[in-house]
C-alpha positions as CSV (number, residue, x, y, z in Angstrom):
1,X,-6.5,-0.9,3.8
2,X,-7.6,-2.9,0.7
3,X,-11.0,-4.0,1.8
4,X,-13.9,-2.0,3.2
5,X,-17.7,-1.9,3.0
6,X,-17.6,-0.4,-0.5
7,X,-14.6,-2.2,-2.0
8,X,-14.1,-5.9,-2.0
9,X,-10.7,-7.6,-1.4
10,X,-10.0,-8.4,-5.0
11,X,-10.8,-4.9,-6.2
12,X,-8.8,-3.4,-3.3
13,X,-5.7,-5.5,-4.1
14,X,-6.0,-4.4,-7.7
15,X,-6.3,-0.8,-6.6
16,X,-3.2,-1.2,-4.3
17,X,-1.1,-2.6,-7.2
18,X,-2.2,0.3,-9.4
19,X,-1.4,2.9,-6.7
20,X,2.0,1.5,-6.2
21,X,2.9,1.9,-9.8
22,X,1.9,5.6,-9.6
23,X,4.3,6.3,-6.7
24,X,7.3,8.5,-7.5
25,X,10.8,6.9,-7.3
26,X,11.7,8.9,-4.1
27,X,8.6,7.5,-2.4
28,X,9.3,3.9,-3.6
29,X,12.8,4.2,-2.2
30,X,11.6,5.0,1.3
31,X,9.4,2.5,3.2
32,X,8.0,5.2,5.5
33,X,7.1,7.5,2.6
34,X,5.7,4.6,0.6
35,X,3.4,3.5,3.5
36,X,2.2,7.1,3.9
37,X,1.6,7.4,0.2
38,X,-0.4,4.1,0.1
39,X,-2.5,4.9,3.1
40,X,-3.3,8.4,1.8
41,X,-4.2,7.2,-1.7
42,X,-6.1,4.0,-0.7
43,X,-8.3,5.8,1.9
44,X,-9.0,8.9,-0.3
45,X,-12.7,9.2,-0.9
46,X,-13.7,6.8,1.8
47,X,-15.3,7.9,5.1
48,X,-13.2,6.4,7.9
49,X,-15.5,5.2,10.7
50,X,-13.7,2.0,11.2
51,X,-10.2,0.9,12.1
52,X,-7.5,0.6,9.4
53,X,-4.9,-2.1,9.5
54,X,-1.7,-2.0,7.5
55,X,0.8,-4.9,7.5
56,X,4.1,-4.0,5.8
57,X,7.0,-6.3,5.4
58,X,10.4,-5.7,3.9
59,X,12.1,-8.6,2.2
60,X,15.8,-7.8,1.5
61,X,17.3,-8.9,-1.7
62,X,19.0,-12.3,-1.5
63,X,22.8,-12.1,-1.5
64,X,24.7,-14.6,-3.5
65,X,27.0,-16.7,-1.3
66,X,29.9,-18.6,-2.8
């Protein structure tokens, strides 16, 4: 998702960070909507003749234990 023939890994990661900051709150609050948003935005303008891999993980907030 972040690297292809026209965009290197560093540039792709920077683009990903930028795209995430543009996501509306309702998208950020839904993992499925966020993934769809990121894929749509990150692949926009690129011809897809290759596979795309997306790895998504959710890290829940740590709870304080007494």
